[in-house]
C-alpha positions as CSV (number, residue, x, y, z in Angstrom):
1,M,91.1,96.5,93.8
2,F,88.4,96.7,91.1
3,G,87.0,94.1,88.8
4,N,87.9,93.9,85.1
5,V,86.0,96.7,83.4
6,S,86.5,97.7,79.8
7,A,85.6,100.7,77.7
8,P,82.2,100.6,76.1
9,K,82.0,98.6,72.9
10,E,79.8,99.3,69.9
11,V,77.1,96.7,69.2
12,N,74.9,96.9,66.1
13,Q,71.3,96.1,66.8
14,S,69.0,95.4,63.9
15,F,65.2,95.7,64.2
16,G,63.6,94.1,61.2
17,N,64.0,96.2,58.0
18,K,65.1,99.3,59.9
19,T,68.6,100.8,59.9
20,P,70.7,99.2,62.5
21,K,70.9,101.2,65.7
22,K,74.3,101.8,67.3
23,L,74.3,100.8,70.9
24,Y,77.1,100.4,73.4
25,T,77.8,98.1,76.3
26,N,77.4,100.0,79.6
27,P,80.3,98.9,81.8
28,K,78.3,99.4,85.0
29,T,75.2,97.4,84.1
30,N,76.5,95.2,81.2
31,Q,73.4,96.3,79.3
32,L,73.1,98.0,76.0
33,S,72.7,101.8,76.1
34,S,73.4,104.9,74.1
35,K,76.9,106.0,73.4
36,G,76.6,108.9,75.8
37,E,75.3,106.8,78.7
38,A,77.8,104.1,78.2
39,F,80.8,106.4,78.1
40,Q,79.5,108.5,81.1
41,A,79.2,105.3,83.1
42,F,82.7,104.3,82.1
43,N,84.1,107.7,83.1
44,D,82.2,107.6,86.4
45,F,83.8,104.2,87.1
46,K,87.2,105.5,86.2
47,S,86.8,108.4,88.6
48,E,85.5,106.2,91.4
49,S,88.4,103.8,91.1
50,Y,90.9,106.7,91.0
51,N,89.3,108.3,94.1
52,K,89.3,105.1,96.0
53,V,93.0,104.3,95.2
54,Y,94.1,107.9,95.8
55,S,92.4,108.2,99.1
56,H,94.0,104.9,100.3
57,E,97.5,106.1,99.3
58,L,96.9,109.6,100.7
59,A,96.1,108.1,104.1
60,H,99.5,106.3,104.0
61,Q,101.3,109.5,102.9
62,Q,99.7,111.8,105.5
63,A,100.3,109.4,108.4
64,G,103.9,108.9,107.2
65,G,104.8,112.6,107.1
66,S,108.4,113.1,106.2
67,Q,109.0,109.3,106.1
68,A,106.5,108.9,103.3
69,G,107.2,109.3,99.6
70,S,105.0,110.4,96.8
71,I,101.8,108.7,95.7
72,N,102.1,106.4,92.7
73,I,99.0,105.0,91.1
74,K,98.9,102.0,88.7
75,Y,96.5,101.9,85.8
76,D,95.2,99.0,83.7
77,S,95.1,99.2,79.9
78,N,91.7,101.0,80.0
79,G,93.1,103.8,82.2
80,I,91.4,102.5,85.3
81,A,93.3,102.9,88.6
82,I,93.9,99.4,90.0
83,G,96.3,100.0,92.8
84,G,99.1,102.2,94.1
85,H,101.8,102.7,96.6
86,V,103.6,105.2,98.7
87,N,107.1,104.3,99.9
88,I,107.4,104.4,103.7
89,Q,110.8,104.7,105.2
90,V,111.3,102.0,107.9
91,P,114.4,102.0,110.1
92,N,116.9,99.3,109.0
93,G,117.5,98.3,112.6
94,V,117.9,99.8,116.0
95,N,120.2,102.7,116.6
96,K,121.6,101.5,119.9
97,A,122.8,105.0,120.9
98,L,119.3,106.4,120.2
99,P,116.7,103.7,120.6
100,E,114.0,106.3,121.3
101,Q,114.5,107.8,117.8
102,T,114.3,104.3,116.2
103,L,111.1,103.6,118.2
104,K,109.6,106.9,117.1
105,E,110.4,106.2,113.4
106,A,109.1,102.7,113.6
107,E,105.9,103.9,115.2
108,I,105.4,106.4,112.3
109,A,106.1,103.7,109.7
110,Y,103.5,101.4,111.5
111,N,100.9,104.1,111.6
112,A,101.5,105.0,108.0
113,A,101.2,101.4,106.9
114,T,97.9,100.9,108.8
115,A,96.3,104.3,108.2
116,P,93.8,103.4,105.4
117,G,92.1,100.6,107.3
118,D,91.6,98.3,104.2
119,L,95.2,96.9,104.2
120,S,96.9,95.2,101.4
121,A,99.4,92.4,101.8
122,A,102.2,95.0,101.3
123,D,100.7,97.2,104.0
124,N,100.6,94.3,106.4
125,A,104.2,93.4,105.6
126,I,105.4,97.0,106.4
127,A,103.3,97.1,109.6
128,S,104.7,93.8,110.7
129,M,108.3,94.9,110.0
130,A,107.8,98.2,111.8
131,Q,106.2,96.3,114.8
132,S,109.3,94.1,115.0
133,I,111.7,97.0,115.0
134,M,109.5,98.7,117.7
135,G,109.9,95.7,119.9
136,E,113.7,95.6,119.4
137,A,114.0,99.3,120.1
138,M,112.0,99.0,123.3
139,Q,114.3,96.1,124.4
140,V,117.4,98.2,123.7
141,Q,115.9,101.2,125.4
142,N,115.0,99.2,128.5
143,S,118.4,97.6,128.6
144,K,120.0,101.0,128.3
145,N,117.8,102.4,131.1
146,D,118.7,99.5,133.4
147,K,122.4,100.0,132.9
148,E,122.1,103.7,133.6
149,S,120.1,103.2,136.8
150,K,122.5,100.6,138.1
151,G,125.5,102.9,137.7
152,Q,124.0,105.7,139.8
153,R,124.9,106.4,143.4
154,L,122.3,107.7,145.8
155,N,123.2,110.0,148.7
156,V,120.7,109.6,151.5
157,M,120.8,112.2,154.1
158,G,119.0,111.4,157.3
């Protein structure tokens, strides 16, 4: 999700006969700066990356409701949030006795997978799986409705 950013590193700068000045690489600008500026920029970047990952996963979780698990965030070796996931419960197949319930659960899974807008490959895979189950559930539901309507007798009084 984010480029490879590392913690500020100390760089000794010598200016003629003067005592070397300690400077640090600023991870945002890649320029030399004071220790305070460099670490502030690094902490700001860590916060920004966390907020971006967290809000993406929160969108999945909120749209998934009771079918969504907890938010899990993955960090790199520098403590920067680089991704995350929320488990979304997708129906295993169509419950032929209750296709409406399967359809509803698959729709929730689809909405949860597509909620953030900036979809990952995993988000697209879940959305595709949910869409497929939605189609199957609609076919079973239509077939069930056709069978029920053919078995009814109508009394017409004239």
